[in-house]
Steps between C-alpha positions, in 0.01 A plus 500: 500500500527374857170663599336319206639164617837455327750282683794696356582759235828557316622763256679350200836669468462877501140461385255543346378146574338407831427136579272397786480147638147395593349184645197484268363623171237705685770678700715550189209672325436720807868598521511574127197726530637674810833576332324626186292730721810645670658584166175646364462726805838659430442516123769248405417258220535134596412155374419231755470126457416214733696197379605157626837340554582253220488153654755373248754773584659780303532483123711694253303628203631666189325723251630561151 
């Protein structure tokens, strides 16, 4: 992630979520692709997403 431009990377709890902080959308897409490539090279399935921080803060959602 760092080599692709991420400012930081954290593991959520014991995994399996990784979250990288990036300065731009272009960098976020590059980091997402780089991480997907690492997992693919070791034959581990993964889903990557480049997202944005919600400007209005966190929200609680419920599904019924």
